[in-house]
C-alpha positions in Angstrom: 80.6 79.2 112.9 79.6 79.6 109.3 80.6 82.4 107.0 77.2 84.1 107.1 77.2 84.2 110.9 80.7 85.8 110.8 79.6 88.4 108.2 76.7 89.4 110.5 78.9 89.3 113.6 81.4 91.7 112.1 78.9 94.0 110.3 79.2 96.8 112.9 83.0 96.5 112.9 83.3 97.3 109.2 84.5 95.5 106.1 86.4 92.3 106.7 87.8 89.6 104.5 86.9 86.1 105.6 89.1 83.3 104.0 89.1 79.6 104.5 91.9 78.7 106.9 92.7 75.4 108.7 89.4 74.0 110.0 87.7 77.4 109.8 88.2 81.0 108.7 90.8 83.7 109.0 89.4 87.2 109.4 91.3 90.2 108.3 90.9 93.9 107.8 93.2 96.2 105.7 95.1 93.0 104.7 96.0 92.1 108.4 94.7 88.9 109.9 93.3 89.6 113.4 90.9 86.8 114.1 90.4 83.1 113.7 87.1 81.2 113.6 87.8 77.6 114.3 85.9 74.6 115.6 87.1 75.5 119.0 85.6 79.0 118.8 86.4 82.6 117.8 89.9 83.8 118.7 91.2 87.4 118.5 94.8 88.5 118.1 96.3 89.5 121.4 99.5 90.9 122.8 100.9 92.3 126.0 98.5 95.2 125.8 95.3 93.2 125.4 96.0 89.8 127.1 95.1 91.2 130.5 91.6 92.0 129.2 91.2 88.4 128.0 92.5 87.0 131.3 90.1 89.3 133.3 87.3 87.6 131.3 88.5 84.1 132.1 89.5 83.5 128.4 92.3 81.2 127.4 94.8 81.3 124.6 94.2 79.1 121.5 95.7 75.7 121.9 95.9 72.5 119.9 97.3 69.0 120.5 99.8 67.1 118.5 100.7 63.4 119.1 103.6 64.6 121.3 102.3 67.7 123.1 99.8 70.5 123.5 100.8 73.7 121.7 99.6 77.0 123.2 99.4 79.9 120.8 99.6 83.0 123.0 99.0 85.4 120.1 95.3 84.4 119.8 92.9 84.3 122.7 89.3 83.0 122.8 86.7 85.7 122.6 84.6 86.0 125.8 81.1 84.5 125.1 79.3 87.6 126.4 80.6 89.6 123.4 78.5 87.7 120.9 75.4 89.5 122.4 77.0 92.9 122.8 77.7 94.4 119.4 79.2 97.6 120.8 81.7 95.8 123.0 82.4 93.3 120.3 83.5 96.0 118.0 85.7 97.5 120.7 87.4 94.2 121.2 87.7 93.6 117.4 89.4 97.0 117.0 91.8 96.1 119.9 92.6 92.8 118.2 93.3 94.6 114.9 95.6 97.0 116.7 97.5 94.1 118.3 97.9 92.5 114.9 99.2 95.8 113.5 101.7 96.1 116.4 102.9 92.6 115.7 103.3 93.4 112.0 105.5 96.4 112.9 107.7 94.3 115.1 108.5 91.9 112.3 111.2 92.9 109.9 109.9 94.5 106.7 109.9 92.2 103.7 111.4 94.8 101.3 113.7 94.0 98.5 117.2 93.3 99.7 120.1 94.9 98.0 121.8 92.6 95.6 124.8 91.2 97.3 127.4 89.7 95.1 128.4 86.3 96.4 132.1 85.6 96.2 133.0 83.2 93.4 134.2 79.9 94.8 137.8 79.3 93.9 138.5 76.1 92.1 140.4 73.7 94.2 143.4 72.1 92.7 142.9 68.5 91.7 143.8 66.2 94.5 147.1 64.7 94.2 147.1 60.9 94.7 147.9 59.8 98.2 151.4 58.4 98.9 149.9 54.9 99.3 148.3 55.1 95.8 151.6 56.3 94.3 153.5 53.4 95.9 150.9 50.8 94.7 151.1 52.2 91.2 154.9 52.3 91.4 155.0 48.6 92.5 152.6 47.6 89.7 154.8 49.4 87.1 158.0 47.9 88.4 156.3 44.4 88.4 155.1 44.9 84.9 158.5 46.0 83.6 160.4 43.4 85.4 158.2 40.7 83.9 156.5 39.5 87.0 
């Protein structure tokens, strides 16, 4: 999907920001990303409230393959194809996706400034004393030197 198509698709939803992301676009409203347009299709943010709607439509979560495995991203689900032709229902689903993204943001810990915590100053360790073996070797060397050996 190209950028112009996405602008037209979301026209009835309201203002969105469409930014290049991965192999497609990230779509956000009010600074919150709620949709992804990738080669594989259009995916909306989903959670425990909205996933049953996607399942009822036969949609699947976004997934991608690595060399080792297939990764399933349960937080984004493929938009049912019928919604591309139903602007009113599309807007309803887009608003539900934005609400799911807002709920997810609330669940995350706020990124406020942390109170400055003074780290304890590390105490200097006393210099290591030579091991007994080292002391004996040095002692033997000194005695040998003094005895003329």
